[in-house]
N, C-alpha and C positions, 0 to 999 in steps of 0.2 A: 497585573490585568491583564496582560496576554498568555496568561498561564494553561487556558483554556486551549491552547491553539500548539502549545510544546509539546514535542515526542518524546517518546519514553526513552529512545534513541535517533541520533542522526549519523547518519553514513555517506561516505561518497559515491556508494552503489549497491542495488541489490544483488550484486554479484559479490559484494566482498563478507554477506550478513552471515556468521557462524550455525549455518541453521543444527548441525549436531548440537551443539550446546543448548539451541533454543529448545530441541526436542527434549534434551536429557533434563532442562528445569521443567518439562510436565505438557510443553504446548503441541495439540495435537494436527491443528486448524490453521489456514494461512490465509489470509482474503487479502489480493493483490488490484492494485490498480496496474492497467496497460499502459498508456502513453504514456509516455517519458519517465516510466517506472521500471520495465523490463524491456521495451524495443523504443525505435524512436516514434512521434506521433506520427499513428498513422499507420504505418510499418506492418507486417506481418512478424510472425513468430521466427527467430532466426535460430541458429543451430545452437547459438549459446544456452538461450530460452529454454529451447526443446532441453537438452542437456540437465538444465536445472530442475525441470521438473522431472526429469526421469528420475534424480538423486532423491530429488524430495519424496516421490513414490518410494524410494526404495528405502529411505530413511521410516517413510509410515506415517509420513503428514499426508493430510488430505488437502486440497485447495478449491478455491472460488474464485473468480475475477468477478470485484466488485467497480463497475463502470457506470459512469452515466451517458456513454456513447451510443448507439442504438444497434438493436440486434444484428445488423450487420455488416459490422465491426466488428463486436464482441462474440458473435457464437462461432466465426471463424478461425479466431485468435483462439479460443477454447478447443476447437475440435482437432486445433493441430498441437494442442499440447497436454489435452486430455483435463480433467476435473470437471466442474461445474462453472454457471457462471450467471449473473444476476445484470442485466443490462440497464439502462434507463432507471438507473438504482435512485438517482436522487439524490446524491450528497450533495448535502453533511448531511442529509435527515440520514438516524440511524436505523431507520426502517430495508436499506439494502443489506446493511451488514447483520442486519438481525437474518432475513431472509436467507442470506447465505449460509449464517451459521445453522440454520435450519437443513438446509440443504446437504452441508456436511456433518450432519448430526454431531455438532459441539458447542461449547457454551462460551460466555467470555472467558472464565478463568483460562480456557485452554486453547484458546483462538487470538491470533494477532493478523495486524496490517499493514503493511508495506504501500506505499504511495511516496509522491515525491509534489504532494501541494499542500501546504498547511492548511487553508479556509476551506476547501471543500474534504479532501481525505483525511487529513490528522485529525481536524477540528468533528466530523463524523464519527470516527474511530472514538476517539475519546466521550463523544455523547453516547456511543453505541457500549462505552464500557471496557474497551476492548486496548491491551498490549499495542502502542503502535510505534513502527519506525519511519523517520523522514527520509530519504534518498535524494539525494544532489539528481536534478534531470538527466536523463542521456542525453538530449541532443537540445540548442538554443532553439529551435526553430520550433515554435509554438502561432496558438492561435492569439491574435490582438486580445479575447478578454484575460487572456492568460499571462500573455506577457504582462497587462497592467498591474495582473493582481501580484508579480513575482516582484515589485517596486517594496508593494504593502509588506510581503513577505521577510523581504531584506531587514524590515524597521525589527518585526517579531521577533527575526533569529537574531542581529543582535542584541536585545537583550534575553536571548532565552541562552546564547552562547556567554554572555556577564555574568548573569547567575548560575553558571554550568564552573566557570573560572572561581568565582566564589565558593562555590561547595554549597550553593542554597536550593541543590535539585531536589 
């Protein structure tokens, strides 16, 4: 019933992901949400984020930020960390993800997505046919519409984790 919202992986933090392993599996492009995935909502790129993107470049990854935020939020973050961006992406529509893959020159089979919200980030990535990783939000302070969605996410995650424990993934 909720499988269209289930991530391929669910981790505590973007900064725990084994990117070397993903590269070895053939992934070459990474699409990222920004707010609460990489930094707290509205925050600029911090040293940890900048170090992550330097490491990803060194590994050989291309990356693109896919955000529903406006240009004035997304472009400065992109400029601080390199890569490319799609702002006002319209997630969960797959169009923003597809545009990001075009910018990177990657395809579904070698691109993955990382985000913190099930109903926009993960659902959209699934609709775009991407491998996707859900991470826990970095900071509890969020906009009211996101706070409300988090209650529904808890229900979906309950069933996702139950299924994982039962080995029916």
